[in-house]
N, C-alpha and C positions, 0 to 999 in steps of 0.2 A: 467547607461549611462548618459553622460552628454548631454546637448541639443546640444553642438558642434560635438559630436560624431554621434548623429542622424542626423545632417546636412550634415555630411562627407558622412554617408549612403546614404541619399537622392541624393547628388551629384553624387556619384559613380554609381547609379542606372540610373540616368538620362545620364551621360556619356555614360554608356553602350548601353542604348537604342538610342542614338545619333550616335553611330558609326556602327549600322547596319541597313539594308533596310527590315527588317523583324521583326515581334513581338517577344518577348522572353518570355517564360513562367516563372511562378513564380519558379519553381524548377531549371530553368538555372540560373536565378539571384541569387537564393540562394546557388547553388553550388557554384558560384565564391565567393560571400561575406563572406559566412560561412567558406570559405579556411582561410579567415584571422582572424576569431573570431568564434569558434564553439558554443559558449554560446549567440551568438548575434541572434537566430532566432526570437524572440520576437520583438526585435528593428527594426529588418529588416521588419517584417509585419507592425509595427507602420509606419515606412518610407513609406513603399508602399501605405498603406492606407492614410496617409497624401498627398502624392503625388497625388493620384487619387481624393481625397476630393478637392484639391486645383487646379485640371485640370491642372497639369503637365504631367501626364501620363493618359492613356485611357486603363482600364481593359477591357477584354472581355472573358466571361466565356465560355468554350466548354466542355461539359460532365464532366470530371473529372480533368481538369486543367485551370487556368487562364493566358490568353496571356496579355502582356503589350505592348502599343506602346507609343512613346514619342508624345506630343501635340505641337503645335507651341510656347505655353507658355513655356512648358518644354525645348524646344531648346533655346529659348531667356535666360532662367535661367542659363543653361549650359555656353552659350557665357559669360554672365556676371559674373559667379562665378566659372568656371572652374579653374581659378588660385588657389582656395583653395583645390583643390586635389594635392597631392604630385606628382612629376614627376614619381617616382617609383610605385605608385599605378596606374597610368594612363598607364604606359608600362605593368604592370601586367594585366590589363583589356584588353589592346590591343593585348597581346600575348594569353589570353585565348580565345578572340574573334577569333583570326587568327587560333589557334590550334582547335577550337570547330567548326568552322564556317559551315562546310557541316552538322555536326550532328545537331547544333542548328537550321539550316535553314530547315532541314528535319522535325524536330521536329514540327515546327510551320507551315510549309507548308501543312502537310496532317493532315485534321481535319476531324471529324465525329461526328455526334450529332443526337439524335432522338426526336421526340415529338409526343403527341397525335393529331391525326386528325379524329374527329368523333369517330367511334368504332375501328379505326385501328390507326396505328402508322407509323410515316414517318422517315425512315433513311436519314439523309443527309449527304453526304461524298463528300469530295472536296480535290482538289490538287491546291495549289497556287504557284506562283513564283513571286517574286518582286511585291507583291500587285496585281498581274493579277489572275484572276482565269483560270487555264488550264483545268480543269474539274470539273464539280459539277453534281452529280447524286442524285437524291431523288427517293427512293423505298417506296412504300407503302406495308406494311405487317401486317397481321391480330393481331399478339401479341407483348407485350413489349420485351419478351425474344428474338424473331426473330429480333426485331429492334437493340436490345444490340449486339447481335451476329454479325452482319452486321457492326456496327460501331467498334466493337472489331477487326474484320477481316480486315478491311480497311487499317490499318497501315502496315499490313504484305503483303497485296494482291494488292494496289493501282497501284503499277507500271505495274505489270502483266496485270491488268484489262485495264489500260490507253494503253498499248501496243497492247493489242487484240482489243480494240476499233478503234484505229487508223489503224491498220492493216486491219480490216474489211470494214471501211469507204473507204479507198484508194482503196481496192481491186476493180478490174474492174469485171463486171458482165460476 
């Protein structure tokens, strides 16, 4: 791939991240970019790594996926060099984000991770909306397997748990 092609990938990634108000995962970015060129997976990872190394994007790893957010420096780069992205590609990006917005937002809004704490493990689960934490729960459990199970279950059960907590808190005694 030419260096010009790599620059285009970087600009496309920055453009995508600049058009959403939540982080995107590596797989969400890959799904779009690889739709153009399925043999570009290696170049996509190079572009992401170089953007992160140069502080244009900020990666955050949560369990089994990486989330990316654009930095102020990345926003400035998009403003300066957006003209290098063809209008048709911009429209494809905007259409992809529009069509997938709810799914994209939900995937990045629901997170869970675990970490050791002394002889136990802490499962930390959260729900975020527009960079605001709606709910964060930390549960101490004796084994790593239990922490993993809680984190894995969180994606499917978070809404039910959130609604239960709200109804119990608002319920009059």
